[in-house]
C-alpha positions as CSV (number, residue, x, y, z in Angstrom):
1,M,18.7,47.9,-77.4
2,I,20.5,50.7,-75.6
3,K,23.8,52.0,-77.1
4,I,25.6,54.9,-75.5
5,K,28.6,56.4,-77.4
6,N,31.1,58.8,-76.0
7,L,28.6,60.4,-73.6
8,H,29.6,63.5,-71.6
9,V,27.3,65.2,-69.1
10,D,28.6,68.2,-67.2
11,F,27.6,69.7,-63.8
12,P,29.4,72.2,-61.6
13,G,32.0,70.1,-59.9
14,F,31.0,66.8,-61.5
15,S,30.9,65.3,-65.0
16,L,30.3,62.0,-66.8
17,R,33.1,61.3,-69.2
18,D,33.5,59.0,-72.2
19,I,30.6,56.7,-71.3
20,N,30.3,53.8,-73.7
21,L,27.8,51.1,-73.1
22,S,25.9,48.5,-75.1
23,I,22.9,46.8,-73.4
24,G,21.1,44.0,-75.2
25,E,17.4,43.4,-75.7
26,G,15.8,41.9,-72.6
27,E,18.9,42.2,-70.3
28,F,18.7,43.0,-66.7
29,F,21.6,45.4,-66.7
30,V,22.9,46.8,-63.4
31,L,25.1,49.9,-62.9
32,L,27.0,49.5,-59.7
33,G,29.0,52.2,-57.9
34,P,29.5,54.1,-54.7
35,T,27.4,57.1,-53.7
36,G,28.3,60.1,-55.8
37,A,29.8,58.0,-58.7
38,G,27.3,59.3,-61.3
39,K,24.8,56.4,-61.4
40,T,21.7,58.5,-61.2
41,V,23.1,61.2,-63.6
42,L,23.6,58.5,-66.3
43,L,20.2,57.0,-65.7
44,E,18.5,60.5,-66.0
45,A,20.6,61.3,-69.1
46,I,19.2,58.1,-70.7
47,A,15.7,59.1,-69.6
48,G,16.1,62.6,-71.2
49,L,15.9,64.4,-67.9
50,L,19.4,65.9,-68.1
51,P,21.1,67.7,-71.0
52,V,23.9,66.0,-72.8
53,K,27.1,67.9,-73.6
54,M,28.5,65.4,-76.1
55,G,27.8,61.9,-77.4
56,K,24.8,59.9,-78.5
57,I,22.1,57.7,-76.9
58,Y,20.3,55.1,-79.0
59,I,17.3,53.1,-77.9
60,K,16.2,50.3,-80.3
61,G,18.4,51.8,-83.0
62,I,16.9,55.2,-82.8
63,D,18.9,58.3,-81.8
64,V,17.0,59.7,-78.8
65,T,19.7,62.1,-77.7
66,D,17.7,65.2,-78.4
67,L,14.2,63.7,-77.9
68,P,12.0,64.7,-74.9
69,P,11.5,62.0,-72.2
70,E,8.0,61.0,-73.4
71,K,9.3,60.2,-76.9
72,R,12.0,57.8,-75.7
73,G,9.9,54.8,-74.8
74,V,11.3,54.6,-71.3
75,G,9.7,54.2,-67.9
76,I,11.5,55.3,-64.7
77,V,11.1,54.3,-61.0
78,Y,12.9,56.3,-58.3
79,Q,13.8,55.1,-54.8
80,D,11.3,57.5,-53.2
81,C,8.6,56.3,-55.7
82,A,7.5,59.9,-56.6
83,L,3.8,59.0,-56.5
84,F,1.2,61.8,-56.6
85,P,-0.1,62.1,-53.0
86,H,-3.5,63.5,-54.1
87,L,-4.2,60.6,-56.4
88,T,-5.4,57.2,-55.5
89,V,-3.4,54.1,-56.4
90,L,-5.5,53.5,-59.5
91,E,-5.2,57.1,-60.6
92,N,-1.4,57.0,-60.1
93,I,-1.1,53.8,-62.1
94,S,-3.2,55.1,-65.0
95,Y,-1.7,58.6,-65.0
96,G,0.7,58.1,-67.9
97,L,-1.8,56.5,-70.2
98,R,-3.5,59.9,-71.0
99,F,-0.2,61.1,-72.5
100,H,0.3,58.1,-74.7
101,R,-3.1,58.1,-76.5
102,V,-4.0,54.6,-75.5
103,D,-7.6,53.7,-76.3
104,K,-9.8,52.7,-73.4
105,N,-10.0,49.0,-74.2
106,E,-6.2,48.7,-74.4
107,A,-5.8,50.9,-71.4
108,D,-8.2,48.7,-69.3
109,K,-6.4,45.5,-70.5
110,R,-3.0,46.8,-69.4
111,L,-4.3,48.1,-66.1
112,N,-6.0,44.8,-65.3
113,Q,-2.9,42.8,-66.2
114,L,-0.5,44.8,-64.0
115,I,-3.0,45.0,-61.1
116,K,-3.2,41.2,-61.2
117,Q,0.6,40.7,-61.7
118,L,1.5,42.9,-58.8
119,R,-1.5,41.9,-56.6
120,L,-2.6,45.5,-56.2
121,S,-6.4,45.0,-56.2
122,P,-6.9,45.7,-52.4
123,L,-5.0,49.0,-52.7
124,L,-6.7,50.7,-55.7
125,K,-8.8,53.2,-53.7
126,R,-6.1,54.1,-51.2
127,F,-3.7,57.1,-51.3
128,P,0.1,56.8,-51.2
129,M,0.4,58.1,-47.6
130,S,-1.4,55.0,-46.4
131,L,0.9,52.6,-48.1
132,S,4.0,50.7,-46.9
133,G,7.3,51.2,-48.6
134,G,7.0,47.9,-50.5
135,E,3.4,48.7,-51.6
136,M,4.5,52.2,-52.9
137,Q,7.3,50.6,-55.0
138,K,4.8,48.1,-56.5
139,V,2.5,51.0,-57.5
140,A,5.5,52.9,-58.9
141,L,6.4,49.9,-61.0
142,A,2.9,49.5,-62.3
143,R,2.8,53.2,-63.2
144,A,6.0,52.9,-65.1
145,L,5.1,49.6,-66.9
146,V,1.6,50.5,-67.9
147,I,2.9,52.6,-70.8
148,R,4.7,49.5,-72.2
149,P,8.2,51.1,-72.2
150,S,11.0,49.5,-74.2
151,V,13.3,50.1,-71.2
152,L,12.5,50.3,-67.5
153,L,15.0,52.5,-65.6
154,L,15.3,51.9,-61.9
155,D,17.1,54.3,-59.6
156,E,18.0,52.3,-56.4
157,P,14.4,51.2,-56.0
158,L,15.2,49.0,-53.0
159,S,17.5,51.2,-51.0
160,A,14.9,52.9,-48.8
161,L,13.0,49.7,-48.0
162,D,13.3,47.6,-44.8
163,P,14.7,44.1,-45.2
164,N,11.4,42.3,-45.5
165,F,10.0,44.6,-48.1
166,K,13.3,44.7,-49.9
167,E,13.2,40.9,-50.4
168,E,9.6,41.1,-51.6
169,V,10.2,43.8,-54.2
170,R,13.5,42.2,-55.4
171,E,11.6,39.0,-56.1
172,E,8.9,41.1,-57.8
173,L,11.4,42.7,-60.1
174,K,12.9,39.3,-61.1
175,R,9.5,37.9,-61.8
176,L,8.3,41.0,-63.8
177,H,11.5,41.0,-65.9
178,R,11.1,37.3,-66.7
179,Q,7.4,37.7,-67.6
180,M,7.6,40.9,-69.6
181,G,10.9,40.4,-71.4
182,I,11.7,44.1,-71.6
183,T,15.1,45.6,-70.9
184,F,15.7,46.6,-67.2
185,F,18.5,49.1,-66.4
186,M,19.0,49.5,-62.6
187,V,21.5,51.5,-60.6
188,T,22.5,50.4,-57.1
189,H,25.3,50.1,-54.7
190,D,23.9,46.9,-53.1
191,F,25.8,43.7,-54.1
192,T,22.8,41.5,-53.2
193,D,20.7,43.3,-55.9
194,V,23.5,42.6,-58.4
195,L,24.0,38.9,-57.5
196,Y,20.2,38.2,-57.5
197,L,19.0,40.2,-60.5
198,A,21.8,41.2,-62.9
199,T,22.6,39.5,-66.2
200,R,25.5,41.9,-66.8
201,I,26.9,44.8,-64.8
202,A,29.0,47.9,-65.2
203,V,31.0,49.6,-62.4
204,I,31.2,53.4,-62.4
205,N,33.5,55.6,-60.3
206,Q,33.8,59.4,-60.4
207,G,31.9,59.7,-63.6
208,K,33.8,57.1,-65.5
209,I,33.0,53.4,-66.3
210,E,35.7,51.3,-64.8
211,Q,34.6,47.8,-66.0
212,V,31.7,46.1,-67.9
213,G,31.1,42.4,-67.9
214,E,29.4,39.3,-66.6
215,V,28.8,39.2,-62.8
216,T,31.4,36.6,-62.2
217,D,34.0,38.5,-64.2
218,I,33.5,41.7,-62.2
219,F,33.7,39.9,-58.9
220,Q,36.5,37.4,-59.7
221,K,38.5,39.3,-62.3
222,P,38.5,43.0,-61.5
223,S,40.3,45.2,-64.1
224,S,41.4,47.9,-61.7
225,S,42.4,48.4,-58.0
226,F,39.2,50.5,-57.5
227,V,36.9,47.7,-58.8
228,A,38.9,45.1,-56.8
229,G,38.4,47.1,-53.6
230,F,34.8,48.0,-54.3
231,V,33.6,44.5,-54.9
232,G,35.3,43.2,-51.8
233,A,38.6,41.8,-52.9
234,R,40.5,41.9,-49.6
235,N,44.0,40.9,-50.8
236,I,45.2,43.6,-53.2
237,F,49.0,44.0,-53.6
238,R,51.4,45.8,-56.0
239,G,54.5,44.2,-57.3
240,R,57.0,43.7,-60.2
241,L,56.7,40.9,-62.8
242,V,59.8,38.7,-62.9
243,N,60.8,35.5,-64.5
244,E,62.7,32.8,-62.6
245,K,63.6,29.7,-64.6
246,E,60.4,28.4,-66.0
247,H,58.1,30.3,-63.6
248,R,56.5,33.7,-63.8
249,L,56.2,35.6,-60.5
250,V,55.1,38.9,-59.0
251,D,57.6,40.2,-56.5
252,T,56.2,42.6,-53.9
253,G,59.5,43.1,-52.2
254,K,58.3,41.0,-49.3
255,I,56.8,37.9,-51.0
256,K,56.9,36.3,-54.4
257,V,53.7,34.9,-55.9
258,E,53.6,32.6,-58.9
259,V,51.1,33.5,-61.7
260,P,50.1,31.7,-64.9
261,K,52.9,31.5,-67.5
262,N,50.7,32.7,-70.4
263,L,49.6,35.8,-68.5
264,V,50.6,38.8,-70.7
265,Q,51.0,42.2,-69.2
266,N,52.5,45.3,-70.9
267,S,53.5,46.8,-67.6
268,E,56.3,45.6,-65.5
269,K,54.6,46.9,-62.3
270,V,51.2,45.4,-61.7
271,Y,48.5,45.0,-59.1
272,F,47.3,41.6,-58.2
273,T,44.5,40.1,-56.0
274,I,43.6,36.7,-54.5
275,R,40.1,36.2,-53.3
276,P,40.0,35.0,-49.7
277,E,37.9,31.9,-50.6
278,D,40.6,30.8,-53.0
279,I,43.2,30.4,-50.2
280,I,43.5,27.2,-48.2
281,I,44.6,27.6,-44.6
282,S,46.0,24.6,-42.7
283,L,48.0,23.8,-39.5
284,K,50.5,21.7,-41.5
285,P,52.1,22.1,-44.9
286,L,49.8,20.6,-47.6
287,S,50.9,18.1,-50.2
288,S,49.4,20.0,-53.2
289,S,50.1,20.8,-56.8
290,A,49.4,24.5,-56.0
291,R,52.5,26.6,-56.6
292,N,52.0,29.2,-53.9
293,N,52.8,27.9,-50.4
294,Y,53.7,30.1,-47.4
295,S,53.9,29.9,-43.6
296,G,53.0,32.7,-41.3
297,E,51.3,33.9,-38.1
298,V,47.7,34.6,-37.5
299,V,47.3,38.4,-36.8
300,K,43.6,38.9,-37.0
301,V,40.4,36.8,-36.7
302,I,37.0,38.2,-37.8
303,N,33.8,36.3,-37.0
304,R,31.1,36.7,-39.6
305,G,28.8,34.0,-38.2
306,Q,29.0,31.0,-40.5
307,V,32.4,32.1,-41.9
308,F,35.6,33.5,-40.5
309,Y,38.2,35.8,-42.1
310,I,41.7,34.9,-41.0
311,T,44.5,37.4,-41.6
312,V,48.0,35.9,-41.7
313,D,51.3,37.7,-41.9
314,I,53.5,35.9,-44.5
315,G,55.6,38.9,-45.1
316,E,52.5,40.6,-46.5
317,K,49.3,40.4,-44.6
318,I,46.9,38.2,-46.5
319,T,43.3,37.1,-45.6
320,A,41.7,33.7,-46.1
321,L,38.1,32.7,-45.7
322,I,37.1,29.5,-43.9
323,T,33.8,28.0,-42.6
324,K,32.8,28.0,-39.0
325,A,33.3,24.3,-38.8
326,S,36.9,24.5,-40.1
327,F,37.6,27.3,-37.7
328,E,36.4,25.3,-34.8
329,D,38.3,22.2,-36.0
330,M,41.6,24.1,-36.1
331,N,40.9,26.1,-33.0
332,L,42.6,29.1,-34.5
333,K,43.7,32.2,-32.5
334,K,46.0,35.1,-32.9
335,G,49.7,34.1,-32.7
336,D,49.1,30.6,-34.2
337,K,51.5,29.4,-36.9
338,V,49.6,28.3,-40.0
339,F,50.2,27.5,-43.7
340,L,48.6,29.2,-46.7
341,T,48.2,27.6,-50.1
342,F,46.7,28.9,-53.4
343,K,47.0,28.1,-57.1
344,A,48.7,30.4,-59.6
345,T,45.4,30.5,-61.5
346,A,43.7,32.1,-58.4
347,V,45.9,35.2,-58.8
348,H,44.4,37.9,-60.9
349,L,46.6,40.7,-62.3
350,F,45.7,44.2,-63.5
351,V,47.6,47.3,-64.3
């Protein structure tokens, strides 16, 4: 559906570099990254709103790199909605139809369908200034979808909404994607958007794609220290791969951690991470098949309501996640001696 090859976009002080992406028909693809990473720049390059220095953009197999925006078959929704303040809701929604030569019967059919889908009938005669944030986003969605785009581009459409409207519009996006079956490409920095909406994601940083994959792969198997840190992996260490008897270990200089035997790395020095939820914390040593067992002292306790993050000094400071019930059962506090256990397969390595 969308194929991007070796894309470069230059601005003073910033550039996109070597962007390569393939997005399938009907996917809900999310581009994730921090502020200033280049998310909107890439989205606007796909839309034809920014000049491309090098590379190609294909939509449905057609090279659109040099085509104007209206010839690309894309709709776009910005976080500020960009509605025309002097036009009514109905006039805003139907605005794009005049440029796509849609006959009146077909135009009326599309308008009626979207008004019904998005429950906009009570708003049609109102002006944007009288609408809530969530209502404006629904109108912006209708305006983008009425031209029947091949791709809907969404530039952080939920970031400016309060929590109640955010949930409502998020649910609307999911429902529209399921009903219409077109390709959605959304940029965001909100993990909730990713977990609720995305079929696949890419992580971008400083104008470069760091990793592309399924949601679980990105969150559980980050390919770089940046991705690991960005998606919330709390335990990131650097060490040296060593072999001891039949075991493969990473030695940080302070602790040794066993990793899977069949793990192949071309670099002797590697990063590794263990997600907090993969670590078992106990008051006594566990009888377990898990290869990694340590004792240490609790140095920090962070209360997150229904869960607690417990940081333990085992030579390196490592954080485990436990439920509120487990925390209360163990009555943990700073200075307590505890034991940590995790499997070799819970350790993810990257260069």
